[in-house]
N, C-alpha and C positions, 0 to 999 in steps of 0.2 A: 495349523493355522499361523501365520504371523505375530511374533511380538509386537507390543505396543511401539517400541523403538523402531523397530524395523519399518512398522507401518509411519511413523513420524519422520523417517529418512526419506523414505517413497515419497511421501509427500512435498517433503522439502528438496527433493530432488526435482520432482514435475513444475515447482513453484520458480525455480531458478531459470527453466526454458523460459515461462509466461511471465518473469519480472522485467525482462530486458525488455520486450515489447509493453509492458504497462508503463517501465518508469519512461522509454522517449511518448508513449502516448499521452501521459501526464505534462510531459515537457510540453509537447506542442499544444495541447488545450490551455496551457497556462501561459503561450505567447498567444494565443488568438484569443483568450480571454483581457488579454492587456492591450488590444486595439489590430490584431489580424484578424477578425471573426470570420470567420468563413460559413457558405449555407450549413455545413454539416457540424458545427461547433457542437452543436447542444447534442447531437449525437455522441460525438466522439465524447464528451463529458459524460453521459451517460453510461457508457460502456467503463472508460475510466473508474466512475463509482462502482459500478458492480467487482472490476478489477482488484479493485482497492478492499471490497465486500469481503472478496475469497480470497486476499492475501490476511486481513485480519481473521478470518474463521483457520486458516490454516494456522497462524500465529497462537489463537486460544487453542487449539487441539494441539501443539507442539511448543507450547511456552516453556515445559519442563525440560526439554531435550534444548532449546535454543538458550535459555538462561541456567544452564546446567553448570556453566563454568564463571557464574557471575552474571550479573544483569546486563545482556545484549541491548535489548529491549526494553524498553519501560511501561508497564500494562497500563497503568495512571497517566501518564502522559496519551498513549493513545487514546485512551476514554475521554481526555479533555480536547484532542483534536478534533472527535467526531463530533462535539457537543458545539464545539467553535466552528465548524464547518455547517452542523444542521443552522446554527445562528446564522450564518452568512449567506446562507442559501435562502433563508427566510428574507434577507435585505434584497436579494436580485441585485446586488451589487459585483461586476464582474471583476473588477480589480480586487476587491476583497477575498473573492472566491478563487483568485489566482493563488495571492499572497498565503492563502490557507492551505493552498494543495502546495505551494513550494517550501514554505516553512514547517510545515507539519507531516504533510505526507509523503512527499520525496526522501527526507531522510528516513521514515519507516520502512519505505519499498525498498532504498538499496541496503539498511542493513537486515531486512530480511532475505533479498539476494545474496548477502554475505552469510548468513545463517544457512540458507540452502545450499551454497557453496561448501561450506565448511561441515555442516552435518553429518557428512560420509565419514568424517574423519573420528 
């Protein structure tokens, strides 16, 4: 059986392949929420949220590896971002949702991608 660290490295390695697509999708949905809405914007947003949730799960299971050399990703900051997104979703304000994704979640996704790229070292 693989060790926990080997499993964490494998999960982070798989995240790298997915993360690039998720970042592009997130950037696209931000643009669409800011005025270029399309027929499938809500569907794309749903996929982005699913992807963010998946990356949060990877973080939760790999936090000890990601933050082993110091705090790369702040768990409390991420929790606040999730709470903030929940609030703006209730308001149904596309501009606020776009801002939350840009300010809170894009940096998280990019940090997770970096963690995945450096985990094998």
